[in-house]
C-alpha positions in Angstrom: -5.2 -137.1 -66.9 -6.0 -138.7 -70.2 -4.2 -141.8 -72.3 -3.4 -140.9 -75.4 -2.5 -143.0 -78.7 -0.9 -142.1 -81.5 -2.6 -143.6 -85.1 -0.4 -141.6 -86.9 2.7 -142.3 -89.2 5.3 -139.6 -87.1 5.7 -138.7 -84.0 3.5 -136.4 -82.5 4.5 -133.9 -79.3 1.6 -133.1 -77.2 1.7 -129.1 -76.1 3.8 -129.0 -73.2 4.1 -132.8 -72.5 5.4 -136.2 -73.6 5.9 -137.0 -77.3 3.8 -139.8 -78.5 5.0 -142.0 -80.9 3.1 -144.1 -83.6 0.9 -146.8 -82.8 1.8 -146.0 -78.8 0.1 -143.9 -75.8 1.3 -141.7 -73.3 -0.8 -140.6 -70.1 -0.9 -136.9 -70.4 -1.4 -134.5 -67.5 -3.5 -131.3 -68.0 -5.6 -133.3 -70.5 -8.4 -130.9 -69.3 -6.7 -127.9 -70.8 -4.6 -129.3 -73.9 -7.2 -130.9 -75.1 -8.7 -127.4 -76.0 -5.7 -126.7 -78.2 -6.7 -126.0 -81.8 -3.4 -128.1 -83.0 -4.6 -131.2 -80.5 -8.1 -130.7 -81.3 -7.0 -130.6 -85.5 -5.3 -134.5 -84.5 -8.2 -135.5 -82.5 -11.0 -134.4 -85.5 -8.2 -136.1 -88.3 -7.9 -139.4 -86.2 -4.0 -139.0 -85.4 -4.7 -139.4 -82.2 -7.5 -140.6 -79.8 -8.0 -140.6 -76.3 -9.1 -142.0 -73.2 -10.1 -139.9 -70.6 -11.5 -141.9 -67.7 -10.0 -144.5 -65.3 -12.3 -147.1 -66.0 -11.7 -146.8 -69.9 -8.0 -146.7 -69.3 -7.9 -150.0 -66.9 -10.5 -151.3 -69.6 -7.9 -150.2 -72.7 -4.9 -151.9 -70.6 -7.2 -154.8 -70.1 -7.8 -155.7 -73.5 -3.8 -154.4 -75.2 -2.8 -157.1 -72.5 -5.6 -159.8 -73.6 -4.7 -158.9 -77.3 -0.7 -159.2 -76.7 -1.3 -162.6 -74.8 -2.8 -164.1 -78.1 -0.2 -162.6 -80.4 2.6 -163.9 -78.7 1.0 -167.2 -77.9 0.3 -167.3 -81.7 3.8 -166.7 -82.5 4.8 -169.3 -80.0 6.2 -167.4 -77.0 6.0 -168.7 -74.1 3.7 -166.3 -71.5 1.6 -166.4 -68.3 -1.7 -165.1 -67.9 0.0 -163.7 -64.7 2.0 -161.1 -66.9 1.4 -157.5 -66.7 1.8 -155.2 -69.9 4.9 -153.6 -69.1 6.1 -157.4 -69.3 4.0 -158.6 -72.9 5.2 -155.7 -74.6 8.6 -156.6 -73.7 8.5 -159.9 -74.7 6.1 -158.8 -77.5 9.3 -156.4 -78.5 12.0 -159.1 -77.6 10.6 -161.4 -80.2 10.1 -158.8 -83.1 6.3 -158.1 -83.4 6.7 -154.9 -82.0 
């Protein structure tokens, strides 16, 4: 499994998996198979997508995103809590129009 993030301006359909929307991340099962496909290799080479494969890397990326959202929301004057998880921070950012 890997966490795939899109850096492309259009949605990208992962073969046999989900669609990755611009600026979003999704988890892709069977990444060990999908990453060998020519289209996926082209996207990786072009920088249209990036992949984080290990659990430790995924957790570090999620922690970094959470901290970034917390800083951004606080700077925008939104009420936040350090106890909020990534899902709630994303929802709050979307609600006030930051995403």
